[in-house]
N, C-alpha and C positions, 0 to 999 in steps of 0.2 A: 831504732828510734832513740833520739837523744833525751837526756835528762832535763828536768825543768831548769836547773841551774845553768845548763848549757844555753838554753833558749834566752835567758835573761842576759847572760854575759856576752852573747853574740849580738843581741839587739841593742843593748845599752852599754854605757860606761858604768861598770859595776864591779866591786862595791862602790857606794857613794858615801857622802859625809854622814847621812842619817842611817843608812842601811848597810848591813853586812850579814853574812851567813857564817855561822860557826857550827860545825857538826850537823849540817843540814837544817839548822834552825835559825830563824830570822831574829836579828837584833835591831832595835830602833833606838837611835841615840845611845848605843851601848847598853840598852836595857834588854835582857833576855826575855822575850815576850812569852815563850812557853813556860817560863818560871812564874810569870804573872798569872797566866791561865791556870796553872796547876794550883795556885793559891786561891784565886778568886772565881774561876770558871768563866763561862760565856753565856749569853752575850755580855759584853763589857765595854764601857767607854773609859778611856784614860786620858789624862793630861800630864804631859812631861813639862813640869814648871820651868826648869832652867832654860828651855828654848825661848820663853817669853823675854827674858833678860838678854839673851844672846842677840835676838833680832832688834831690840831697842838699842843696844850698844852699837850694833852694826849701822843702823840708820843714822844715829848721832855722829858716828865716826865719818861716814861718807859725806854728810852735809857739812860738818865742820872742816873736813879736809878740802872740800870744794870752796868753801868760804875763804879759807886761807890761801888756796891756790890762786884764786881770782881777786884777791885783795878786796873782798866784799865787806862793806862796813856795817852790815846788819848782823843780827844774831839769829840763832835757830832755836826753836822750842818744839819739843816732841809732846804732842797730846795723844792720849789713847781714846779711841772712839768706843764708848761704853756699850753701844748697842751690839757690837760684835760678840760680846759675852759679858754679862753682868755679874757673873759669879764672884763671890768675895775672894776666892783664892786667886783668880785672875787679876782683879784690881790690886790686891795687896802685893802680889808678886811684881806687877808692873810698876807700882809706885815705889818699890825699893830702888828704882833706877832713875830717880830725879826727873820724873815726867809730870805732865799735867793732864787734864781730862776734858773731854767733849761730851755733852749730853744731848739727848734728842727728845725727851718727854718728861712729864711732871714727876714721875716716880724715880727718875734719876737723882733728883735733888735730895730726897731722904737718904739715898745711898751716900751722897756727899756728906750729909750730916753724920751718918754712922762712921764713915772713914775719918772724919774729923774727931769724933769721940774717941776713936782708937789711936789717934795720933798719926794716922797714915797720910793725911793732908793737913795743911794749915791755911790760915786766912790769906796767905800770899799765893796759894796755888791757883793757877788759871783754871777757871771753869767756863768753857766756851759753850754757850747754850744755843743750840740750833733747833730747827723745826718750826712748823706752824703751830703756835702755842695756844692751847686752851686756857681759860681763866686761871685754873689751879696752877698750871706751869708758870704763868706770869707772876702769880702771887708768891710762889715758892722762890722764884728768882729775886723778887723784890725783898723778900724776907732775908735771903742770903746777903744781899747788898746792905740792908739795914743792920745786919748783925756783924758787919765789918769784913766780909769777904770781898775785899776791894778789887780783886782780879776776876770776879764773876762778870762775864761779858755776854749780855743778851745780844744775839745776832738777829737783827730785824729781818723778818721774812715777809712782812706786808706793810702797807703804808699806814696802818692804824695801830700797830703794836706799841709804838713809843708812848702813846698817851697814857697807857697803864703805868709805866714806870715813872712818868712825869708826875702822876697823881700819888703814887704809893711809895716811891723811894725818897728818903729824907734828905740825903746829901748828894754830892757829886758822884757820878758813875760813868763808866765807859760803855759804849755800844759798838756793835759791828753791823755791817750790812751784807747780806748774802745777795750775790748777783745771780740772776737767772741766766745761765749759759744756754746757748743753743744746743739741742740734742744732736747726736750723730746723724748723718744723712739718711740712714736706713731705719731710724726710729719712727714710731707712729706719729709723734708730735714734733713740732719744730723747736719749741722752747720748753725748758724744764718748768714744771709747776711750782718748784721751790725757788724762793728768792724773789728779788725785785728786778724788773726789767731795766736794761741799760738806760732807757730814755727817762726813767723816773728817779734815778739815783741822785743826780744833782739837785733836783727839785725837793726830794726828801731831805737832803742835807740843808738846803737854803731855807726851806719853809718850816722845818720842825726841829732839826738838831742844832743848827747854828744859833737860832734865837733863844734856845733853852739856857737857863742859868745853871742846870745840873748835868745835862747829858753832854758827853764829848765823844766824837767819832774817832775810835782808835783803830778799827780793823775793817778790812774788806775781805769777804769770804768768797772762795771760788771752788767749785767741784763739778766734775762731769762723771756720768755714770760709768763710762768705760774705764775710768781710773787713769793712772799715769802710764801712758804708752808712747812709744816713739812713732807717732803717726802725724800726718799733716793736720788732721782734725784736732789733736791735742795741742800741738804747738800754736795753731791758729787761735784757738779759744784762750789759751794762756796769754798769748801776746795781746789779744784784745782786752783781756782783763787787766794786764799791767798798764796798758795805755790809759785805761779808765782810772787806775790808781794814780797815775801821774797827773791826769787832768784834775782829779779831785784834791790831790795833795796841794796843788797851787792855791786852792780855795780854803783848804782845811789844814792848817799846820799841825794840829794834834794827831792827824792820821799818820801812823808810823809803822803799821803792821799789815801784812797780807797773810791770809790763811788759805793754803792751796789744797786743803782737804786731805783725803786719803787716796787709796787706789794703787798702792804698791801691790803688784801681783804676788801670789805665793806659788810654790811648787806643787803642781797637780799632775805631773807626769815625770817619769824618770828621765825624760828627754828635755826637761824644762831649761830654757835659756832666757835670761834677762840681765842686761848689763846695768845694774843699779847705779854703779859709780858714774857711768857715762850719762845716764839720764839726769842724775842730780847735778852734775857739772853743767849740763846743757841748761837746766832750769836756772841755776845761779848766773850763768853767763848771759842768758837771755834777759833776765830781770835787770841785771846791771847795765846791759847795753841799752835797753829801752829807757831806763831811768836817766842814763847819761845823755841820751838823745833828747830827752825832755827837760834836762837841767833840774832834776829833783833828786833829793837824797834817796838812796835805796831803802826799801822797807825791811824791818825784821820779818822773819818767815816762820809761820806755824805750819805744822802738818797734823793730821788726825788719822793716824794709821790704826786700823782696827783689825782686819783680817791678817795683815802683815805682822801685827803684834802677837796674836793668839792662835791664828789658824794652824801653823805648823807644829803646835804643841799637842794637837789632838789626834786620837786614833779611835777606831771602833773595831773590836775583835769579835769574830763569830766562829762557831764550829759548823761544819757541814753535817747536817743530820742524816741526809740520804740523797740518793740520785734517782732521777726519773727520766726514762727515755720516752718522750711523748709521741714521736713518730720516728721515721728512719734516721733523722739527723739532729733533732733537737734534744740534747741532753741537758737536763736541769740539775744543778746542785742546789738543794734547799738549805737555807741558812736558818739558824735558830733566833731570828729576829726579823725586822721589817725595814726596808729602805724608806718607805713612806713615813714612818714614825721616827726612826733613828737617824736617817740621813735625808731629810726632806728636800735639800737642794738637788740631790741625785735624781729624785723623782720629779720635782716641780720645775727645775731649771735645766735638767739634763746635765748637771754638773758632773765632771769627771774627777775622780780622786786616784791617787796612787793605791793600787790594790795588789797585794802580794800574799802568797801563802806563808804561814808561820812555821810550817814543818814540811817534811817530805820533799825537800829540794833535790834529793837524789833520785826521785821517782820519775817515771815516764809521765808525759803530759798529754792532754787533749783539749779540744775546744769545748767550752761549756757555756751555759747561761746560768745566772744566779737568780734564784727566786726567793722572795720574802714570804712571811707567814700570813699576811692579810688576805682576805678574800677579794682582792682587787687586781684586775688584769695588769695594772701599771706597776705593781710591786715587783720590779725586776731590775737587774743591772746586767747589761750584756755587751758593753763596749768600753774601751779605754781610749785615751787621746791618741795613742800611737797606732792603733789598729781597730778594725771593726769587730774583732773577735777577742774573747777572753780565754786564755789558756791557763789551766791549773793542773796540778798533779792528779793522776788517776787514783780513785779510791780502791782500797783492797776489797776483794770479793767477800772476805769473811768479816769485814767491818771491825776488825779488832784494833786497828790503829786509825784513830780519827784524823781528819784533815781540818786544820784551822786556817782561817784567812783574816787579813786585816785591811781596813781602809784607813789611809793615813792623810794627815794634814786636814782634819775635819773639825778643828777647834773653834771655828767662827760660825756663829748663827744657828747651828743645827739644833741646839737645845731650845732656844727661844722659838724658832720656827716650828719645831716639833711639838711644842706645848709641854715642856718639861714639867713633870709632876701632875699633869692634868689628864684629860680624857684622850686616849690614844685611839687611832683607827682600829677597829675590830678589837678594841681593848687589849692590844698588845702592850705589855708593861714596859715602862722605861727601864733600861738595863742598869746594872751596877755602874758606879763611876768611881774610879780609882785615881788618886793623885800620886805622881811619882816625882821625887825630889832627890837632892843629894845632901848628905849631912856634912858636918864640918871636916870630915876626913875624905870627902869626895865619894863616899859609898852611896849606892842606890838605896833609897828608902821608899816605902809605899804606905799609903793611908787610904782607907775606904771612906770616901766622901759621902756616898749615899748607896744604900742597898737597892736591890731591884724593887720596883714599885709593887705594892701588894694590892690584892683585890679590895680590901677594906677602904683604901684611900680612894679608889675609883667609885666604889659604892656610895661613899659619903658625898662625893661631888655630884653623883647622879640622883641623890635624894633617897637612897635606900636605907 
């Protein structure tokens, strides 16, 4: 029987940029994970902060290179989609790289205020405000505008939203319009619930924005749930959107920007392939061609990358507590955590992540199922993107040498969807969270952001 490392090296191109094995132990972005576990234990969430900046720089580079290559006369602006992870360490790390932000609910705005107090953003920072807005969200946006945040842009999501800003904003301000794109053919609905349908866009501009003495239409917003993909569906929807921009630009000279949303995929398998440079060049080329065909200036381009910004910085580490053979062929490895509470996308959306052992790479392997701690039949993980089976090194009969495993590129959405710091299913506590960074000498440094959730915190929430 072959060793686990033989299985990986024969199945994938390995080692890879983020992953390598030294002395049968896994390194993630050159971080020795067994050293992290020795110091902090498991279960453990970690964030490798330098990855955030690396991905921002990469996206900026490929967009600016494509703009230069195609003699595109518009500019590119990178916004971070805050809903992917609202943590201060994520926002502060991202904002080191000259970016702007996109918000989706009222409580995002106090975060903007806190960042401003810390000097992380200024009143020229773009704050693109999306979402169907409750009264408090609209009031917070109006307050930002009245306080001089001139690049705060409320993106209108319904036909009645503008009236609030007209009443409460004192001076001139810019707005955007989110267009309701058609959903992919196999989706349950034909058209997105978000945004304003194509047939109402021109009427909204003519009847409400154009007559206003304060509001100026600066931006058209576009996003589809499947994200940016090289498919006929994506190119069709993008082209339709650009034609609408050209049509509206002829009526509205102030309109000079399109926001094509987020949706860059991240690596969820060791077999991941996505040609970012090709896709970006195609976007730039298509926008330029359609604008040229319609004799209008090309727009500036905004993106709102969330998962792409923060997703690949995250990992969740577990130890295998024991194994259980439930019948002749179903072998279960029980982790010291829960997929439902720690990785809700794996449970709720059947999301697959890169899953690898952290040690025992020289051991023999076999097929297993991974089980979580909750009393829920769905708290399991038993397949990866490349195969229907999970293979992991065998456990020693005497259990003297523990097996540790990691799920990687988990940095987006899992804390908010899992109810970070709140009530967890079966009261499984939220794990420790460790931040990993590099100091001025390029050395790895770690910092405990939060300890494992304690029973008192849950009892207080439950009224005990």
